[in-house]
ChimeraX commands (.cxc) that place a marker at each C-alpha (Angstrom):
marker #1 position -0.04,0.11,-0.07 radius 0.5
marker #1 position 2.94,2.06,0.63 radius 0.5
marker #1 position 3.53,2.53,-3.19 radius 0.5
marker #1 position 0.00,4.13,-3.74 radius 0.5
marker #1 position -0.77,7.66,-3.54 radius 0.5
marker #1 position -1.42,9.14,-1.34 radius 0.5
marker #1 position 0.19,6.20,1.06 radius 0.5
marker #1 position 3.51,6.71,-0.62 radius 0.5
marker #1 position 3.43,10.41,1.18 radius 0.5
marker #1 position 1.46,9.52,4.15 radius 0.5
marker #1 position 1.49,6.48,6.63 radius 0.5
marker #1 position -1.48,4.20,5.99 radius 0.5
marker #1 position -2.58,4.00,9.62 radius 0.5
marker #1 position -6.25,2.81,9.98 radius 0.5
marker #1 position -7.08,6.59,10.85 radius 0.5
marker #1 position -5.20,7.86,7.44 radius 0.5
marker #1 position -7.03,5.17,5.23 radius 0.5
marker #1 position -10.68,6.02,6.87 radius 0.5
marker #1 position -10.05,9.59,6.25 radius 0.5
marker #1 position -8.70,8.98,2.93 radius 0.5
marker #1 position -11.55,6.87,1.57 radius 0.5
marker #1 position -14.46,8.57,3.16 radius 0.5
marker #1 position -14.88,11.01,0.86 radius 0.5
marker #1 position -15.00,8.62,-1.97 radius 0.5
marker #1 position -17.38,6.23,-0.30 radius 0.5
marker #1 position -19.54,9.39,0.75 radius 0.5
marker #1 position -19.78,10.27,-2.90 radius 0.5
marker #1 position -21.02,6.80,-3.63 radius 0.5
marker #1 position -23.64,6.72,-1.13 radius 0.5
marker #1 position -24.72,10.19,-2.56 radius 0.5
marker #1 position -24.87,9.09,-5.95 radius 0.5
marker #1 position -27.54,6.01,-4.89 radius 0.5
marker #1 position -29.38,8.48,-2.86 radius 0.5
marker #1 position -28.33,8.14,0.67 radius 0.5
marker #1 position -26.51,10.04,2.85 radius 0.5
marker #1 position -23.69,8.95,4.64 radius 0.5
marker #1 position -23.79,9.77,8.55 radius 0.5
marker #1 position -20.78,7.83,10.01 radius 0.5
marker #1 position -18.23,5.23,8.93 radius 0.5
marker #1 position -16.60,2.88,11.22 radius 0.5
marker #1 position -13.42,1.14,10.17 radius 0.5
marker #1 position -11.54,-1.35,12.61 radius 0.5
marker #1 position -8.45,-3.47,12.50 radius 0.5
marker #1 position -9.57,-5.81,15.46 radius 0.5
marker #1 position -12.27,-5.77,17.73 radius 0.5
marker #1 position -10.51,-3.41,20.13 radius 0.5
marker #1 position -9.11,-1.10,17.53 radius 0.5
marker #1 position -11.55,0.81,15.76 radius 0.5
marker #1 position -11.78,4.58,14.29 radius 0.5
marker #1 position -15.34,6.39,13.75 radius 0.5
marker #1 position -15.63,9.11,11.75 radius 0.5
marker #1 position -18.76,11.10,12.00 radius 0.5
marker #1 position -20.94,13.83,10.11 radius 0.5
marker #1 position -23.46,14.38,12.83 radius 0.5
marker #1 position -21.67,17.33,14.37 radius 0.5
marker #1 position -21.01,19.00,11.35 radius 0.5
marker #1 position -23.16,22.30,10.90 radius 0.5
marker #1 position -23.03,21.98,6.72 radius 0.5
marker #1 position -24.04,18.35,7.00 radius 0.5
marker #1 position -26.72,19.25,9.50 radius 0.5
marker #1 position -28.14,22.17,7.55 radius 0.5
marker #1 position -28.24,20.07,4.30 radius 0.5
marker #1 position -30.08,17.31,5.94 radius 0.5
marker #1 position -32.75,19.60,7.20 radius 0.5
marker #1 position -33.08,21.28,3.51 radius 0.5
marker #1 position -33.47,17.79,2.23 radius 0.5
marker #1 position -35.75,16.71,4.60 radius 0.5
marker #1 position -38.04,20.03,3.74 radius 0.5
marker #1 position -37.62,19.53,0.11 radius 0.5
marker #1 position -38.94,16.06,0.94 radius 0.5
marker #1 position -42.13,17.10,2.63 radius 0.5
marker #1 position -42.88,19.61,0.36 radius 0.5
marker #1 position -42.90,16.75,-2.56 radius 0.5
marker #1 position -44.95,14.60,-0.48 radius 0.5
marker #1 position -47.53,17.26,0.34 radius 0.5
marker #1 position -47.54,18.20,-3.70 radius 0.5
marker #1 position -48.31,14.59,-4.23 radius 0.5
marker #1 position -51.07,14.36,-1.70 radius 0.5
marker #1 position -52.64,17.61,-3.36 radius 0.5
marker #1 position -52.37,16.28,-6.57 radius 0.5
marker #1 position -53.84,12.93,-5.36 radius 0.5
marker #1 position -56.92,14.75,-4.00 radius 0.5
marker #1 position -57.44,17.62,-6.39 radius 0.5
marker #1 position -55.72,15.99,-9.47 radius 0.5
marker #1 position -52.98,17.81,-11.54 radius 0.5
marker #1 position -54.37,21.14,-12.90 radius 0.5
marker #1 position -52.03,21.00,-15.54 radius 0.5
marker #1 position -53.50,17.99,-16.96 radius 0.5
marker #1 position -57.05,18.98,-15.99 radius 0.5
marker #1 position -56.93,22.57,-16.95 radius 0.5
marker link #1:1,2 radius 0.2
marker link #1:2,3 radius 0.2
marker link #1:3,4 radius 0.2
marker link #1:4,5 radius 0.2
marker link #1:5,6 radius 0.2
marker link #1:6,7 radius 0.2
marker link #1:7,8 radius 0.2
marker link #1:8,9 radius 0.2
marker link #1:9,10 radius 0.2
marker link #1:10,11 radius 0.2
marker link #1:11,12 radius 0.2
marker link #1:12,13 radius 0.2
marker link #1:13,14 radius 0.2
marker link #1:14,15 radius 0.2
marker link #1:15,16 radius 0.2
marker link #1:16,17 radius 0.2
marker link #1:17,18 radius 0.2
marker link #1:18,19 radius 0.2
marker link #1:19,20 radius 0.2
marker link #1:20,21 radius 0.2
marker link #1:21,22 radius 0.2
marker link #1:22,23 radius 0.2
marker link #1:23,24 radius 0.2
marker link #1:24,25 radius 0.2
marker link #1:25,26 radius 0.2
marker link #1:26,27 radius 0.2
marker link #1:27,28 radius 0.2
marker link #1:28,29 radius 0.2
marker link #1:29,30 radius 0.2
marker link #1:30,31 radius 0.2
marker link #1:31,32 radius 0.2
marker link #1:32,33 radius 0.2
marker link #1:33,34 radius 0.2
marker link #1:34,35 radius 0.2
marker link #1:35,36 radius 0.2
marker link #1:36,37 radius 0.2
marker link #1:37,38 radius 0.2
marker link #1:38,39 radius 0.2
marker link #1:39,40 radius 0.2
marker link #1:40,41 radius 0.2
marker link #1:41,42 radius 0.2
marker link #1:42,43 radius 0.2
marker link #1:43,44 radius 0.2
marker link #1:44,45 radius 0.2
marker link #1:45,46 radius 0.2
marker link #1:46,47 radius 0.2
marker link #1:47,48 radius 0.2
marker link #1:48,49 radius 0.2
marker link #1:49,50 radius 0.2
marker link #1:50,51 radius 0.2
marker link #1:51,52 radius 0.2
marker link #1:52,53 radius 0.2
marker link #1:53,54 radius 0.2
marker link #1:54,55 radius 0.2
marker link #1:55,56 radius 0.2
marker link #1:56,57 radius 0.2
marker link #1:57,58 radius 0.2
marker link #1:58,59 radius 0.2
marker link #1:59,60 radius 0.2
marker link #1:60,61 radius 0.2
marker link #1:61,62 radius 0.2
marker link #1:62,63 radius 0.2
marker link #1:63,64 radius 0.2
marker link #1:64,65 radius 0.2
marker link #1:65,66 radius 0.2
marker link #1:66,67 radius 0.2
marker link #1:67,68 radius 0.2
marker link #1:68,69 radius 0.2
marker link #1:69,70 radius 0.2
marker link #1:70,71 radius 0.2
marker link #1:71,72 radius 0.2
marker link #1:72,73 radius 0.2
marker link #1:73,74 radius 0.2
marker link #1:74,75 radius 0.2
marker link #1:75,76 radius 0.2
marker link #1:76,77 radius 0.2
marker link #1:77,78 radius 0.2
marker link #1:78,79 radius 0.2
marker link #1:79,80 radius 0.2
marker link #1:80,81 radius 0.2
marker link #1:81,82 radius 0.2
marker link #1:82,83 radius 0.2
marker link #1:83,84 radius 0.2
marker link #1:84,85 radius 0.2
marker link #1:85,86 radius 0.2
marker link #1:86,87 radius 0.2
marker link #1:87,88 radius 0.2
marker link #1:88,89 radius 0.2
marker link #1:89,90 radius 0.2
view
């Protein structure tokens, strides 16, 4: 692993490997419509490293915005289901 970037410059500790890959893993999860909140990496049952976005202000703000947009879409679908689509009916 020491021959591959960036680990040819930084030591491939559990912490460094986790921090390096969390961005890639987070992007993959988001591309599938999800949101990575926490990542745990372990070498042994007693040696683990946890990365969490739950205390990140931007993450929390984005999460609230996505929740609000989701609620608005649900409300629109309910309204359309009850009243019909005015654009189609008009």
